[in-house]
N, C-alpha and C positions, 0 to 999 in steps of 0.2 A: 352760819355767821350772818348777822344782819348788818348791812351797810348803813352808816349814819351820814349826816350832812358833811362832816369833815372828810370822810373817806371818799364820798362821791365828788367833792370839790377837788381833792387831790387827784383822783382818777381822771376827772374831766380836763385837768390841765394838759393831758396828753392827747386830747381830741385834735383832729386835723382841721376841721372847719365848722362853721356855724350850724350846719345841718346836724352834726353830732350832738351839739348842745340842745337844739330844738327837739330832736328825737328823744333825748333823755327826759326833758321836762314834760313833753306831751305824752310820752310812753309811761312814765311813772309819776303819777300826780304828786306824791309826797316830796319829790325833788324839784317841783316847779320853781321855787325861788333860787335855784342854784346859781344862775347867771347874776342875780342881784347881789350875791355874796362876794363876787370878785371886785377887788379894788384896783385891779390891773387887767389888761387884756391878755389872755393866755394864747390868743391866735391873732393874726393880722386882721384888721377890721376894715370894712368899707361902710358906705352910708347906710346900707341895709342892716348889716350886722351890728353897727354901733348902737342902734336903738335898743338892743337886747341887754347891753351892759350899762346899766344906769349909773352905777356907783364908781366908775373908774376915776382914780385920782393919779395913778402912775401909769403912763402910756408907754407900752413896749413897741419899739419900731424894729421889726425883724429884718427888713431889707430897705435899701434906700428908695425904693419905689412904692413903699407902703403909703397909704393915705394917712395923713396926720390930722388929728382933730384938735382944735383949740377952742373948745366950747365953754370955757370958763370953769369947768370942773376938774381939769387936769392940772396938777401942780408940778409934775416932774416927768421927764422922759428917760427911758432906758433904751439906748441904741445898741443893737446886737450886731449890725453889719460892720465891716471894717472901716475905720476912720483914721486919718492921719493924727499924729501927736498934736499938731497945732489945732486941729478941729476939736480934739479931746479937751484941750485947755480952754477953748471957747465954751464948749458945752458944760464943762465943770464949773466955770464962772457963773453960768445960768442955773446951777444946781442939778444938772442932768448927769446921767451915768453912761459911760461908754464901756462896753464889754470886750471889744476887739480892736485894739489900738496898734497901728503900724507906725514904726519909726521910718520915715522916708528920707531920701537924699536931701530934700528941701528942709526937713526938720533938723537933720544933722547939721546943715549949714547954718541954720538959725539958732539951734540950741546946744550945739557942740557934739563932741565925740563920746561923751558918757551917755550910755543908754539908760533912760529913765525906767524905774521899776514898774511903772504902770503899763509899759509897752508889752504886747504879746507877740508881735511879728517884726522882724527886720525886713524892710521893703527891698524890692529889686534895686540893685546898684547903690544901696544905701552908703557904703563906704568906698565905692568905686573911685580909683585914683587918689584916695586919701593919703597924702604924704606926711601927715602930722602925727600919726599914731605908731607906736612900737609895740604896745600891748593893749589888749581889750578884754574886759570882763563882761560876758553876756549874762544878764540876770536870769534867774530861774523862772521868771514870768514868761520868757520867750519860748514859743513852741515851734516857730518856723523861721528859717533863714531864706530870703528871697534870691532870685536869679542874680548871679554876678555880684553878690553883696560885697565881697572883698576883692573884686577883680582888680588886678594890678596894684594892690595895696602893698607896695614894695617894702616899706619900713617895718611892717608888722612882723614881729618875731615871736610873740606869745599871745595865745588866745585861750580863754577859759570857756569851754563849751559845756553847759550844764546838761544833765540827763533829761531835762524837760523838753529838749529839742526832739520833735517827732517828724519834722519834715525839712530836708535840705533840698533846695531847688538846684537846678543845673549850674555847674561852674561857679559855685559861690566862692571858691578859693583859687580860681583860674589865674595862672601867672602871678601868684602871690609874691614870690621873690625873684622876679625876672631880673637877670643881670643886664645892665645897660652898658653899652660901648662908649 
């Protein structure tokens, strides 16, 4: 089987660092323009590695400490690390994409008790002491419920938990229906 440009590009999206890209291009001459084919950065970049990816238009930010380049060639950012719902709304306004959105206690106070469909995580203490809800539907976009998410949420009688939940942190329903004297 002979690998073509498309197969090499797809394979190289799984490389870990710039050295993997350099070794491919210098090791196999016919794949030399591989990095030029990318219109996004498949790995976090620094000043050294940025110069190898000339045609980036969509910049992926993999963690909040990644170096960000605004060199006039980048039109959109894709943020992979966890951001609050309010941050997501600001980024969306700019035309950017967020992949890991957390609904925080502050977001709930600002935007209400209905969990937006874009959210992927319910943050720690998100509904803690919430005395205004009796039922809640968790969207299937949610995969994690944070620590003490529904702590002492006494009026809550009904909750829809989808199968998409893969992580329950500690005490998320602790003292849910505590009796008060």
